[in-house]
Z-matrix of the N, CA and C atoms (Angstrom, degrees):
N
C 1 1.521
C 2 1.607 1 110.63
N 3 1.283 2 117.88 1 134.26
C 4 1.388 3 115.22 2 -178.44
C 5 1.558 4 114.23 3 -71.88
N 6 1.197 5 118.64 4 142.26
C 7 1.416 6 122.35 5 179.96
C 8 1.502 7 111.73 6 -122.01
N 9 1.360 8 118.17 7 162.35
C 10 1.474 9 122.35 8 179.88
C 11 1.457 10 110.92 9 -86.70
N 12 1.367 11 119.06 10 -169.21
C 13 1.501 12 121.42 11 -174.00
C 14 1.560 13 108.96 12 -71.70
N 15 1.226 14 115.62 13 -12.19
C 16 1.560 15 118.95 14 177.27
C 17 1.473 16 114.65 15 -100.38
N 18 1.207 17 110.88 16 4.74
C 19 1.508 18 118.57 17 179.52
C 20 1.449 19 117.61 18 80.61
N 21 1.350 20 121.66 19 18.88
C 22 1.337 21 131.17 20 -172.26
C 23 1.594 22 109.44 21 -93.69
N 24 1.190 23 121.12 22 126.25
C 25 1.508 24 124.66 23 -172.83
C 26 1.599 25 107.54 24 -59.22
N 27 1.215 26 116.08 25 146.60
C 28 1.449 27 115.37 26 173.72
C 29 1.521 28 110.34 27 -109.02
N 30 1.251 29 115.98 28 88.07
C 31 1.400 30 124.05 29 -174.38
C 32 1.468 31 115.31 30 -52.93
N 33 1.312 32 122.32 31 -29.88
C 34 1.469 33 124.03 32 -175.99
C 35 1.506 34 109.56 33 -76.02
N 36 1.397 35 118.06 34 -4.03
C 37 1.357 36 116.75 35 174.18
C 38 1.534 37 119.10 36 -105.54
N 39 1.413 38 109.35 37 13.79
C 40 1.538 39 115.66 38 178.09
C 41 1.537 40 114.23 39 -57.08
N 42 1.199 41 116.65 40 144.03
C 43 1.457 42 123.53 41 -175.46
C 44 1.548 43 111.39 42 -65.54
N 45 1.324 44 112.99 43 -46.68
C 46 1.415 45 112.76 44 -176.97
C 47 1.578 46 111.79 45 -72.96
N 48 1.326 47 118.59 46 -23.05
C 49 1.507 48 120.50 47 176.20
C 50 1.504 49 107.02 48 -68.79
N 51 1.342 50 114.66 49 -39.40
C 52 1.502 51 117.66 50 -172.58
C 53 1.623 52 107.41 51 -71.38
N 54 1.245 53 112.98 52 -38.43
C 55 1.512 54 114.40 53 -177.52
C 56 1.548 55 107.30 54 -71.60
N 57 1.229 56 118.41 55 -35.13
C 58 1.616 57 123.51 56 178.68
C 59 1.546 58 104.68 57 -61.46
N 60 1.397 59 116.07 58 -49.13
C 61 1.421 60 115.51 59 -173.55
C 62 1.535 61 115.30 60 -69.27
N 63 1.496 62 109.35 61 -32.11
C 64 1.520 63 111.82 62 176.82
C 65 1.521 64 111.01 63 -69.90
N 66 1.268 65 119.61 64 -26.79
C 67 1.516 66 120.71 65 174.02
C 68 1.562 67 110.66 66 -72.36
N 69 1.256 68 119.02 67 -31.75
C 70 1.555 69 121.11 68 173.17
C 71 1.453 70 106.47 69 -67.90
N 72 1.429 71 122.25 70 -43.54
C 73 1.451 72 121.64 71 178.35
C 74 1.510 73 111.62 72 -60.14
N 75 1.305 74 117.60 73 -46.09
C 76 1.470 75 119.61 74 179.57
C 77 1.692 76 111.17 75 -62.60
N 78 1.362 77 112.16 76 -38.59
C 79 1.339 78 116.01 77 178.88
C 80 1.597 79 117.05 78 -61.14
N 81 1.413 80 116.89 79 -49.63
C 82 1.304 81 123.64 80 178.46
C 83 1.541 82 117.51 81 -67.31
N 84 1.340 83 116.62 82 -32.66
C 85 1.422 84 121.33 83 174.77
C 86 1.668 85 108.01 84 -65.74
N 87 1.206 86 108.38 85 -56.22
C 88 1.562 87 115.09 86 175.18
C 89 1.619 88 108.75 87 -45.65
N 90 1.256 89 116.68 88 -47.79
C 91 1.488 90 119.13 89 -177.35
C 92 1.457 91 112.85 90 -65.19
N 93 1.337 92 119.12 91 -48.97
C 94 1.444 93 117.59 92 -177.73
C 95 1.542 94 114.89 93 -69.13
N 96 1.318 95 112.86 94 -26.39
C 97 1.590 96 116.60 95 175.30
C 98 1.504 97 111.45 96 -62.92
N 99 1.408 98 113.81 97 -46.32
C 100 1.362 99 123.52 98 -172.34
C 101 1.391 100 115.84 99 -89.93
N 102 1.382 101 123.36 100 -30.59
C 103 1.428 102 127.07 101 -174.59
C 104 1.625 103 108.79 102 -104.27
N 105 1.337 104 115.17 103 -24.65
C 106 1.495 105 111.11 104 -167.87
C 107 1.572 106 112.09 105 -125.54
N 108 1.328 107 112.77 106 53.86
C 109 1.552 108 120.37 107 169.70
C 110 1.533 109 110.88 108 84.46
N 111 1.262 110 125.72 109 20.23
C 112 1.407 111 123.42 110 -178.17
C 113 1.571 112 114.75 111 72.71
N 114 1.292 113 122.92 112 18.20
C 115 1.430 114 127.61 113 177.22
C 116 1.471 115 110.15 114 -86.22
N 117 1.258 116 117.44 115 166.69
C 118 1.379 117 128.18 116 -177.54
C 119 1.585 118 109.66 117 -119.76
N 120 1.245 119 123.90 118 110.45
C 121 1.517 120 121.71 119 -178.23
C 122 1.606 121 115.33 120 -55.55
N 123 1.335 122 110.57 121 -40.04
C 124 1.400 123 123.31 122 -168.68
C 125 1.580 124 115.16 123 -107.06
N 126 1.289 125 108.91 124 -39.26
C 127 1.594 126 109.73 125 -170.20
C 128 1.521 127 104.70 126 -84.26
N 129 1.205 128 122.39 127 100.72
C 130 1.446 129 125.37 128 -178.16
C 131 1.565 130 105.49 129 -80.50
N 132 1.233 131 124.49 130 -24.95
C 133 1.454 132 119.92 131 174.04
C 134 1.461 133 110.07 132 -65.10
N 135 1.314 134 120.98 133 -38.46
C 136 1.484 135 122.59 134 170.67
C 137 1.390 136 112.80 135 -60.64
N 138 1.449 137 120.07 136 -44.43
C 139 1.402 138 118.96 137 -174.78
C 140 1.522 139 108.62 138 -71.37
N 141 1.299 140 122.78 139 -27.66
C 142 1.458 141 121.45 140 176.15
C 143 1.594 142 109.52 141 -66.36
N 144 1.358 143 117.89 142 -38.24
C 145 1.382 144 119.91 143 175.45
C 146 1.540 145 113.96 144 -66.17
N 147 1.283 146 112.92 145 -44.89
C 148 1.599 147 118.43 146 175.39
C 149 1.485 148 106.18 147 -61.93
N 150 1.349 149 123.12 148 -34.07
C 151 1.497 150 125.00 149 -172.04
C 152 1.548 151 103.64 150 -72.00
N 153 1.309 152 116.88 151 -36.52
C 154 1.423 153 116.82 152 178.83
C 155 1.537 154 113.88 153 -67.80
N 156 1.377 155 113.90 154 -40.93
C 157 1.461 156 118.28 155 173.42
C 158 1.599 157 114.06 156 -60.37
N 159 1.393 158 109.55 157 -32.54
C 160 1.567 159 113.69 158 -176.74
C 161 1.518 160 107.46 159 -73.81
N 162 1.326 161 111.17 160 -32.02
C 163 1.581 162 114.09 161 -178.03
C 164 1.596 163 105.46 162 -70.47
N 165 1.297 164 118.63 163 -44.98
C 166 1.419 165 120.41 164 176.65
C 167 1.644 166 116.24 165 -61.26
N 168 1.287 167 112.17 166 -31.24
C 169 1.510 168 112.62 167 179.17
C 170 1.464 169 106.59 168 -99.01
N 171 1.378 170 126.53 169 7.42
C 172 1.470 171 121.64 170 -176.06
C 173 1.446 172 115.69 171 60.89
N 174 1.221 173 120.64 172 31.92
C 175 1.579 174 122.51 173 -171.94
C 176 1.521 175 102.75 174 -87.90
N 177 1.221 176 123.45 175 88.00
C 178 1.531 177 126.18 176 -170.21
C 179 1.564 178 105.81 177 -70.72
N 180 1.322 179 123.82 178 -42.60
C 181 1.505 180 114.29 179 -178.46
C 182 1.581 181 113.21 180 -65.63
N 183 1.373 182 107.95 181 -40.96
C 184 1.507 183 108.62 182 175.56
C 185 1.462 184 119.37 183 -62.78
N 186 1.333 185 111.12 184 -38.19
C 187 1.521 186 120.10 185 173.41
C 188 1.458 187 112.73 186 -58.24
N 189 1.343 188 120.91 187 -48.93
C 190 1.519 189 125.15 188 178.87
C 191 1.502 190 107.35 189 -60.57
N 192 1.380 191 125.37 190 -43.42
C 193 1.381 192 128.92 191 179.65
C 194 1.360 193 113.82 192 -53.75
N 195 1.401 194 114.38 193 -50.56
C 196 1.636 195 123.27 194 -176.49
C 197 1.550 196 104.37 195 -64.01
N 198 1.281 197 117.51 196 -54.87
C 199 1.367 198 117.92 197 -178.70
C 200 1.472 199 118.62 198 -52.71
N 201 1.281 200 117.07 199 -43.24
C 202 1.535 201 120.49 200 -176.27
C 203 1.600 202 101.08 201 -73.57
N 204 1.297 203 116.20 202 -41.04
C 205 1.478 204 109.28 203 176.19
C 206 1.518 205 124.96 204 -55.10
N 207 1.403 206 107.76 205 -40.42
C 208 1.542 207 116.61 206 166.50
C 209 1.405 208 113.56 207 -54.94
N 210 1.416 209 119.52 208 -51.43
C 211 1.348 210 123.88 209 -179.82
C 212 1.613 211 116.75 210 -57.91
N 213 1.464 212 112.20 211 -46.18
C 214 1.389 213 114.36 212 178.50
C 215 1.385 214 113.79 213 -72.93
N 216 1.346 215 121.34 214 -21.82
C 217 1.524 216 119.14 215 174.99
C 218 1.596 217 107.73 216 -71.82
N 219 1.367 218 118.06 217 -36.73
C 220 1.354 219 121.28 218 174.84
C 221 1.525 220 116.68 219 -61.32
N 222 1.277 221 109.70 220 -39.25
C 223 1.492 222 116.80 221 -175.05
C 224 1.702 223 103.02 222 -71.96
N 225 1.222 224 114.85 223 -39.56
C 226 1.436 225 117.83 224 179.55
C 227 1.525 226 114.44 225 -57.29
N 228 1.338 227 111.59 226 -42.16
C 229 1.487 228 112.98 227 176.58
C 230 1.495 229 112.68 228 -69.73
N 231 1.251 230 118.37 229 -36.83
C 232 1.435 231 123.92 230 -175.38
C 233 1.533 232 105.69 231 -70.37
N 234 1.400 233 119.87 232 -40.35
C 235 1.463 234 122.59 233 179.70
C 236 1.523 235 112.25 234 -56.14
N 237 1.309 236 114.50 235 -45.64
C 238 1.535 237 122.65 236 -174.83
C 239 1.554 238 103.75 237 -71.69
N 240 1.268 239 114.77 238 -42.87
C 241 1.535 240 112.98 239 -178.30
C 242 1.466 241 113.62 240 -60.50
N 243 1.407 242 115.77 241 -39.01
C 244 1.451 243 116.82 242 177.34
C 245 1.526 244 112.01 243 -74.33
N 246 1.366 245 121.28 244 -36.85
C 247 1.355 246 127.73 245 -173.80
C 248 1.535 247 108.21 246 -68.86
N 249 1.209 248 126.33 247 -35.64
C 250 1.487 249 126.33 248 -171.27
C 251 1.589 250 109.72 249 -74.26
N 252 1.340 251 113.70 250 -18.19
C 253 1.422 252 115.03 251 173.37
C 254 1.466 253 118.76 252 -82.95
N 255 1.390 254 113.55 253 -4.74
C 256 1.503 255 121.29 254 -167.56
C 257 1.574 256 102.31 255 -111.83
N 258 1.362 257 118.63 256 -14.79
C 259 1.519 258 116.70 257 -175.56
C 260 1.425 259 117.72 258 -72.67
N 261 1.300 260 118.35 259 153.08
C 262 1.516 261 122.91 260 177.59
C 263 1.677 262 108.93 261 -137.06
N 264 1.399 263 111.85 262 29.25
C 265 1.447 264 114.85 263 174.19
C 266 1.563 265 108.31 264 -148.72
N 267 1.245 266 110.52 265 156.83
C 268 1.501 267 116.08 266 -178.31
C 269 1.546 268 113.81 267 -71.07
N 270 1.396 269 113.68 268 -13.49
C 271 1.334 270 122.24 269 -179.64
C 272 1.540 271 118.45 270 -84.29
N 273 1.337 272 117.79 271 9.67
C 274 1.487 273 116.57 272 -165.24
C 275 1.385 274 110.44 273 -69.76
N 276 1.434 275 123.99 274 -27.56
C 277 1.451 276 124.57 275 177.77
C 278 1.445 277 115.45 276 -63.39
N 279 1.265 278 119.32 277 -25.27
C 280 1.606 279 125.69 278 -173.93
C 281 1.512 280 112.05 279 -61.04
N 282 1.449 281 118.13 280 -42.33
C 283 1.441 282 111.74 281 177.71
C 284 1.545 283 116.10 282 -63.08
N 285 1.259 284 116.97 283 -28.41
C 286 1.476 285 113.25 284 177.11
C 287 1.663 286 111.22 285 -68.34
N 288 1.271 287 117.07 286 -27.59
C 289 1.482 288 116.60 287 173.16
C 290 1.594 289 113.01 288 -80.34
N 291 1.302 290 116.13 289 -34.14
C 292 1.388 291 116.58 290 169.17
C 293 1.480 292 119.10 291 -59.88
N 294 1.271 293 113.63 292 -42.45
C 295 1.500 294 117.30 293 172.35
C 296 1.564 295 112.65 294 -65.79
N 297 1.185 296 114.72 295 -34.88
C 298 1.540 297 115.59 296 177.48
C 299 1.459 298 113.34 297 -68.60
N 300 1.392 299 114.67 298 -35.54
C 301 1.483 300 115.04 299 175.00
C 302 1.445 301 112.21 300 -70.71
N 303 1.334 302 117.16 301 -40.75
C 304 1.541 303 117.79 302 174.54
C 305 1.595 304 112.18 303 -57.37
N 306 1.413 305 117.45 304 -40.45
C 307 1.454 306 116.00 305 -175.64
C 308 1.494 307 108.54 306 -69.69
N 309 1.452 308 118.37 307 -32.89
C 310 1.413 309 123.74 308 -176.61
C 311 1.541 310 105.68 309 -66.01
N 312 1.342 311 119.45 310 -42.91
C 313 1.421 312 122.41 311 178.52
C 314 1.526 313 111.60 312 -59.80
N 315 1.296 314 112.26 313 -53.73
C 316 1.506 315 117.87 314 178.38
C 317 1.514 316 113.92 315 -46.14
N 318 1.372 317 108.13 316 -52.52
C 319 1.543 318 113.87 317 -170.29
C 320 1.549 319 106.38 318 -67.69
N 321 1.243 320 116.37 319 -28.29
C 322 1.603 321 115.80 320 -178.90
C 323 1.557 322 110.57 321 -64.50
N 324 1.397 323 115.33 322 -21.20
C 325 1.348 324 115.59 323 -176.41
C 326 1.708 325 106.98 324 -91.95
N 327 1.107 326 112.88 325 -4.25
C 328 1.603 327 114.56 326 -176.00
C 329 1.471 328 109.25 327 -83.98
N 330 1.278 329 120.33 328 122.83
C 331 1.458 330 124.03 329 176.20
C 332 1.423 331 116.94 330 -53.93
N 333 1.347 332 120.98 331 155.28
C 334 1.394 333 120.38 332 176.69
C 335 1.469 334 117.28 333 -67.11
N 336 1.492 335 118.47 334 -23.60
C 337 1.522 336 121.25 335 174.70
C 338 1.460 337 110.76 336 -74.50
N 339 1.172 338 126.08 337 -17.50
C 340 1.528 339 126.89 338 178.58
C 341 1.414 340 107.16 339 -59.70
N 342 1.501 341 114.86 340 153.01
C 343 1.404 342 118.70 341 174.11
C 344 1.500 343 110.54 342 -64.58
N 345 1.476 344 110.08 343 140.50
C 346 1.481 345 120.60 344 178.54
C 347 1.517 346 114.68 345 -57.48
N 348 1.408 347 111.32 346 -25.57
C 349 1.499 348 113.84 347 -171.72
C 350 1.588 349 110.98 348 -71.60
N 351 1.408 350 114.76 349 -9.97
C 352 1.455 351 119.22 350 176.65
C 353 1.638 352 111.72 351 -86.94
N 354 1.333 353 110.89 352 -7.11
C 355 1.504 354 117.55 353 176.96
C 356 1.467 355 118.45 354 -115.33
N 357 1.306 356 112.10 355 -54.94
C 358 1.519 357 118.89 356 -171.78
C 359 1.606 358 111.85 357 -56.57
N 360 1.538 359 111.34 358 -63.28
C 361 1.585 360 109.98 359 -179.42
C 362 1.411 361 114.94 360 -55.71
N 363 1.347 362 125.79 361 -40.59
C 364 1.454 363 110.53 362 176.38
C 365 1.508 364 127.08 363 -67.27
N 366 1.415 365 110.96 364 -22.82
C 367 1.318 366 121.16 365 171.27
C 368 1.699 367 109.79 366 -77.79
N 369 1.204 368 116.71 367 -31.38
C 370 1.453 369 119.83 368 169.04
C 371 1.436 370 114.05 369 -57.86
N 372 1.296 371 116.94 370 -45.48
C 373 1.461 372 125.00 371 176.59
C 374 1.523 373 113.68 372 -58.41
N 375 1.319 374 115.17 373 -49.33
C 376 1.547 375 115.41 374 -176.73
C 377 1.523 376 111.31 375 -73.46
N 378 1.272 377 115.78 376 -36.05
C 379 1.481 378 121.04 377 171.19
C 380 1.509 379 108.88 378 -56.57
N 381 1.241 380 123.88 379 -46.88
C 382 1.490 381 122.89 380 178.70
C 383 1.424 382 111.30 381 -65.07
N 384 1.370 383 119.58 382 -35.01
C 385 1.508 384 124.51 383 171.46
C 386 1.388 385 112.30 384 -60.78
N 387 1.274 386 118.09 385 -42.54
C 388 1.548 387 126.43 386 -176.62
C 389 1.600 388 107.10 387 -59.92
N 390 1.416 389 109.22 388 -60.62
C 391 1.539 390 114.96 389 -177.06
C 392 1.419 391 115.87 390 -63.82
N 393 1.369 392 119.08 391 -23.22
C 394 1.471 393 117.84 392 176.62
C 395 1.493 394 114.66 393 -85.30
N 396 1.388 395 117.30 394 -30.98
C 397 1.498 396 121.75 395 -179.10
C 398 1.517 397 109.55 396 -79.93
N 399 1.328 398 113.36 397 -33.75
C 400 1.601 399 119.80 398 173.01
C 401 1.528 400 112.09 399 -110.80
N 402 1.360 401 114.90 400 91.97
C 403 1.469 402 113.99 401 -170.12
C 404 1.538 403 108.34 402 -125.02
N 405 1.394 404 121.43 403 14.03
C 406 1.406 405 117.01 404 177.45
C 407 1.503 406 111.11 405 -146.24
N 408 1.230 407 113.16 406 146.29
C 409 1.560 408 122.14 407 -179.59
C 410 1.408 409 111.91 408 -124.37
N 411 1.435 410 123.40 409 112.13
C 412 1.399 411 119.46 410 -173.92
C 413 1.494 412 122.94 411 41.03
N 414 1.273 413 109.18 412 46.82
C 415 1.498 414 122.80 413 179.73
C 416 1.552 415 118.47 414 78.24
N 417 1.304 416 111.89 415 3.84
C 418 1.439 417 123.86 416 173.90
C 419 1.436 418 117.58 417 -102.14
N 420 1.383 419 121.24 418 132.00
C 421 1.445 420 118.16 419 173.36
C 422 1.554 421 113.29 420 -72.76
N 423 1.361 422 114.94 421 144.25
C 424 1.418 423 123.74 422 -177.83
C 425 1.552 424 112.64 423 -144.60
N 426 1.313 425 115.84 424 177.51
C 427 1.446 426 119.64 425 174.99
C 428 1.505 427 103.73 426 -129.86
N 429 1.365 428 120.21 427 131.22
C 430 1.378 429 121.67 428 179.46
C 431 1.562 430 118.68 429 -96.60
N 432 1.426 431 112.02 430 -6.93
C 433 1.364 432 115.53 431 -175.28
C 434 1.567 433 113.70 432 -116.78
N 435 1.292 434 119.85 433 4.30
C 436 1.416 435 124.62 434 171.07
C 437 1.566 436 109.06 435 -157.94
N 438 1.337 437 117.27 436 157.10
C 439 1.400 438 119.02 437 -171.17
C 440 1.406 439 119.06 438 -107.56
N 441 1.298 440 124.68 439 -12.13
C 442 1.433 441 130.09 440 -173.95
C 443 1.683 442 105.98 441 -54.68
N 444 1.216 443 118.59 442 -52.51
C 445 1.423 444 117.99 443 -175.28
C 446 1.495 445 112.65 444 -66.26
N 447 1.408 446 115.51 445 -40.50
C 448 1.490 447 113.63 446 171.74
C 449 1.478 448 119.04 447 -63.65
N 450 1.263 449 115.11 448 -26.14
C 451 1.468 450 115.06 449 176.98
C 452 1.493 451 110.35 450 -79.27
N 453 1.315 452 117.82 451 -31.90
C 454 1.599 453 121.85 452 173.25
C 455 1.440 454 106.97 453 -60.48
N 456 1.322 455 114.77 454 -50.54
C 457 1.472 456 115.23 455 -175.42
C 458 1.535 457 115.66 456 -64.98
N 459 1.358 458 114.70 457 -30.42
C 460 1.502 459 113.87 458 176.79
C 461 1.562 460 108.42 459 -75.56
N 462 1.266 461 123.59 460 -27.41
C 463 1.410 462 124.24 461 174.23
C 464 1.528 463 114.06 462 -71.96
N 465 1.414 464 117.89 463 -36.25
C 466 1.316 465 121.04 464 173.30
C 467 1.403 466 111.51 465 -61.25
N 468 1.327 467 116.10 466 -50.52
C 469 1.455 468 120.42 467 -173.77
C 470 1.573 469 111.66 468 -63.36
N 471 1.354 470 116.12 469 -38.49
C 472 1.453 471 120.89 470 171.74
C 473 1.443 472 113.64 471 -56.60
N 474 1.425 473 116.46 472 -47.50
C 475 1.573 474 119.97 473 176.29
C 476 1.506 475 111.41 474 -59.89
N 477 1.227 476 114.89 475 -41.69
C 478 1.603 477 117.41 476 178.53
C 479 1.587 478 109.90 477 -60.26
N 480 1.407 479 113.58 478 -42.72
C 481 1.410 480 119.69 479 -172.60
C 482 1.520 481 106.37 480 -65.26
N 483 1.341 482 114.67 481 -38.05
C 484 1.465 483 118.13 482 177.78
C 485 1.451 484 115.50 483 -54.08
N 486 1.382 485 113.58 484 -39.36
C 487 1.521 486 116.15 485 -175.61
C 488 1.442 487 112.71 486 -95.43
N 489 1.319 488 120.38 487 -29.37
C 490 1.505 489 119.19 488 -177.84
C 491 1.373 490 114.46 489 -111.24
N 492 1.363 491 124.63 490 -9.77
C 493 1.476 492 124.48 491 173.80
C 494 1.402 493 111.91 492 54.94
N 495 1.298 494 118.34 493 44.57
C 496 1.597 495 119.37 494 175.75
C 497 1.585 496 105.33 495 -100.35
N 498 1.307 497 116.67 496 133.16
C 499 1.410 498 121.03 497 -178.17
C 500 1.575 499 108.42 498 -60.11
N 501 1.298 500 118.66 499 -35.56
C 502 1.391 501 120.72 500 -171.56
C 503 1.567 502 110.31 501 -64.54
N 504 1.365 503 110.15 502 -27.40
C 505 1.564 504 113.35 503 -179.63
C 506 1.542 505 108.81 504 -77.59
N 507 1.234 506 119.89 505 -35.23
C 508 1.524 507 125.48 506 171.77
C 509 1.538 508 110.87 507 -62.90
N 510 1.212 509 113.47 508 -43.57
C 511 1.572 510 120.46 509 173.01
C 512 1.447 511 112.03 510 -58.29
N 513 1.196 512 117.64 511 -43.56
C 514 1.552 513 125.79 512 176.35
C 515 1.599 514 109.80 513 -64.68
N 516 1.344 515 115.10 514 -37.12
C 517 1.366 516 116.23 515 179.56
C 518 1.520 517 111.47 516 -62.06
N 519 1.255 518 117.17 517 -49.27
C 520 1.362 519 127.97 518 -167.72
C 521 1.621 520 105.67 519 -75.75
N 522 1.360 521 116.57 520 -31.04
C 523 1.365 522 119.09 521 173.88
C 524 1.483 523 116.70 522 -65.38
N 525 1.354 524 115.69 523 -41.99
C 526 1.495 525 117.66 524 172.81
C 527 1.461 526 115.67 525 -70.94
N 528 1.424 527 114.23 526 -39.88
C 529 1.519 528 113.46 527 175.84
C 530 1.523 529 107.37 528 -61.64
N 531 1.166 530 121.09 529 -36.61
C 532 1.583 531 117.56 530 176.36
C 533 1.462 532 117.54 531 -52.88
N 534 1.490 533 109.90 532 -39.39
C 535 1.367 534 117.16 533 178.99
C 536 1.570 535 112.20 534 -69.59
N 537 1.326 536 115.87 535 -44.10
C 538 1.493 537 122.26 536 177.04
C 539 1.500 538 111.30 537 -56.66
N 540 1.387 539 117.76 538 -37.78
C 541 1.459 540 116.47 539 -179.66
C 542 1.562 541 107.15 540 -79.39
N 543 1.266 542 113.00 541 -30.87
C 544 1.512 543 117.59 542 -179.44
C 545 1.625 544 107.05 543 -57.38
N 546 1.429 545 112.14 544 -47.53
C 547 1.443 546 116.78 545 -179.77
C 548 1.411 547 114.50 546 -64.19
N 549 1.346 548 119.39 547 -39.52
C 550 1.471 549 130.11 548 176.28
C 551 1.610 550 110.76 549 -60.61
N 552 1.376 551 110.17 550 -45.43
C 553 1.518 552 112.68 551 176.94
C 554 1.549 553 113.77 552 -65.83
N 555 1.269 554 116.10 553 -41.16
C 556 1.434 555 119.11 554 166.73
C 557 1.505 556 121.41 555 -51.65
N 558 1.331 557 114.89 556 -43.65
C 559 1.413 558 117.58 557 178.97
C 560 1.521 559 111.34 558 -74.35
N 561 1.337 560 118.20 559 -36.90
C 562 1.459 561 116.45 560 175.72
C 563 1.474 562 114.50 561 -63.20
N 564 1.428 563 113.85 562 -42.92
C 565 1.523 564 118.65 563 179.35
C 566 1.561 565 106.05 564 -58.77
N 567 1.281 566 119.30 565 -45.59
C 568 1.487 567 119.89 566 177.67
C 569 1.449 568 114.04 567 -54.90
N 570 1.348 569 116.04 568 -48.73
C 571 1.479 570 121.90 569 -178.06
C 572 1.476 571 109.64 570 -56.78
N 573 1.453 572 118.36 571 -47.37
C 574 1.348 573 121.68 572 175.86
C 575 1.557 574 123.42 573 -57.44
N 576 1.485 575 107.74 574 -38.66
C 577 1.390 576 116.79 575 -175.80
C 578 1.685 577 105.43 576 -75.66
N 579 1.270 578 111.07 577 -31.90
C 580 1.585 579 117.51 578 -177.02
C 581 1.538 580 103.46 579 -62.31
N 582 1.305 581 123.33 580 -35.62
C 583 1.449 582 125.30 581 -176.00
C 584 1.609 583 107.88 582 -60.19
N 585 1.245 584 120.32 583 -26.45
C 586 1.442 585 119.32 584 -174.49
C 587 1.569 586 107.32 585 -111.48
N 588 1.335 587 121.82 586 -34.66
C 589 1.454 588 124.33 587 -163.16
C 590 1.601 589 105.88 588 -109.88
N 591 1.262 590 119.26 589 -19.67
C 592 1.558 591 121.89 590 -175.06
C 593 1.387 592 114.65 591 56.58
N 594 1.407 593 115.06 592 -122.56
C 595 1.532 594 115.10 593 -175.14
C 596 1.518 595 108.86 594 -71.19
N 597 1.282 596 125.77 595 -19.43
C 598 1.483 597 125.84 596 -179.66
C 599 1.554 598 114.88 597 -83.22
N 600 1.381 599 113.65 598 5.97
C 601 1.457 600 120.01 599 -179.46
C 602 1.475 601 111.71 600 -69.15
N 603 1.505 602 118.75 601 -26.97
C 604 1.316 603 128.68 602 -177.40
C 605 1.612 604 106.36 603 -62.72
N 606 1.274 605 124.38 604 -24.24
C 607 1.432 606 121.05 605 174.46
C 608 1.381 607 119.08 606 -59.63
N 609 1.363 608 115.73 607 -23.40
C 610 1.472 609 123.06 608 174.86
C 611 1.573 610 108.26 609 -67.64
N 612 1.334 611 118.58 610 -39.22
C 613 1.391 612 121.92 611 179.91
C 614 1.722 613 107.10 612 -66.26
N 615 1.362 614 113.11 613 -35.90
C 616 1.478 615 113.79 614 178.79
C 617 1.482 616 110.21 615 -68.91
N 618 1.315 617 115.55 616 -35.04
C 619 1.539 618 114.10 617 174.57
C 620 1.405 619 111.12 618 -70.98
N 621 1.350 620 124.16 619 -37.34
C 622 1.381 621 118.19 620 174.69
C 623 1.556 622 112.05 621 -62.80
N 624 1.289 623 118.52 622 -36.83
C 625 1.531 624 119.88 623 177.78
C 626 1.485 625 110.97 624 -60.25
N 627 1.346 626 112.23 625 -41.63
C 628 1.518 627 112.08 626 176.45
C 629 1.408 628 117.80 627 -55.44
N 630 1.343 629 116.95 628 -46.63
C 631 1.415 630 127.69 629 176.66
C 632 1.548 631 110.77 630 -54.33
N 633 1.469 632 114.35 631 -44.73
C 634 1.379 633 120.88 632 177.99
C 635 1.507 634 110.12 633 -60.66
N 636 1.456 635 115.11 634 -51.26
C 637 1.385 636 112.69 635 179.65
C 638 1.474 637 118.63 636 -57.90
N 639 1.398 638 117.03 637 -37.04
C 640 1.415 639 119.25 638 -178.41
C 641 1.472 640 110.31 639 -66.47
N 642 1.355 641 118.47 640 -41.25
C 643 1.488 642 122.16 641 -179.04
C 644 1.535 643 112.37 642 -65.89
N 645 1.323 644 112.71 643 -42.35
C 646 1.463 645 118.29 644 179.00
C 647 1.591 646 113.57 645 -65.99
N 648 1.246 647 114.10 646 -38.73
C 649 1.529 648 121.95 647 -176.38
C 650 1.572 649 101.95 648 -67.69
N 651 1.327 650 119.41 649 -48.58
C 652 1.366 651 122.98 650 -178.52
C 653 1.576 652 117.89 651 -58.78
N 654 1.408 653 108.63 652 -40.93
C 655 1.478 654 118.94 653 175.71
C 656 1.512 655 109.37 654 -59.61
N 657 1.442 656 116.66 655 -46.61
C 658 1.465 657 119.54 656 -174.76
C 659 1.430 658 106.81 657 -66.18
N 660 1.411 659 118.11 658 -45.03
C 661 1.489 660 117.30 659 175.11
C 662 1.370 661 118.63 660 -51.00
N 663 1.309 662 117.71 661 -45.59
C 664 1.521 663 124.26 662 -179.15
C 665 1.502 664 107.19 663 -64.74
N 666 1.356 665 122.78 664 -41.60
C 667 1.369 666 126.05 665 177.79
C 668 1.522 667 114.80 666 -59.45
N 669 1.397 668 109.81 667 -43.22
C 670 1.500 669 117.53 668 -179.73
C 671 1.530 670 112.09 669 -66.40
N 672 1.384 671 117.96 670 -34.06
C 673 1.452 672 117.76 671 178.81
C 674 1.542 673 109.67 672 -72.24
N 675 1.391 674 115.20 673 -34.86
C 676 1.462 675 112.35 674 179.54
C 677 1.509 676 112.26 675 -76.70
N 678 1.407 677 121.38 676 -26.88
C 679 1.405 678 115.71 677 178.68
C 680 1.522 679 107.81 678 -110.32
N 681 1.329 680 118.49 679 33.93
C 682 1.568 681 117.66 680 -175.97
C 683 1.539 682 115.83 681 -69.21
N 684 1.395 683 113.25 682 -22.10
C 685 1.448 684 111.53 683 -179.66
C 686 1.460 685 118.90 684 -85.47
């Protein structure tokens, strides 16, 4: 487990936590794409492309949803960037997950005929908060709400291993590939649950986040007991 300069474990970088968060990211992105107008809560590159298509087709409702999703995602990143400099507790990341869980619960109550602007932008904001608050895994930077960067880092590490044969580079390769597969697993699970539960499927993401919060809080508590002196 990574430690800081004082030898204190960095719980937020736990491997199992990163994989779980990445699964949530894949789950929610698949949900918004299928149930909420073909938008992506976290992948703003995709939203910019869809935005361009909406402009060409003069699809004003879709255009507004994409624009607000991009704005809300930006605000989510900014909010965590400001908040982390004001915290005085090891638990400061938990409120971001609590808010994400609440948003998922609320969105699950919204019927499919309601405007997507009431679902996608709030989800974009909390997804941005998640990936900004939890941005490292065992000392490596990663992204928990989309997988392109993780796949790129896996292939870079594999290429470096081919030339330098360092075990750490091979470990990094499998670490990032695990995140990619975790994202895919979350998306697949989301798609399967949507077949039965439709817009309510996102409640399973909320349940998963609840388990993540509980596990993360317990790990921090145990760390604080061990390093209380």
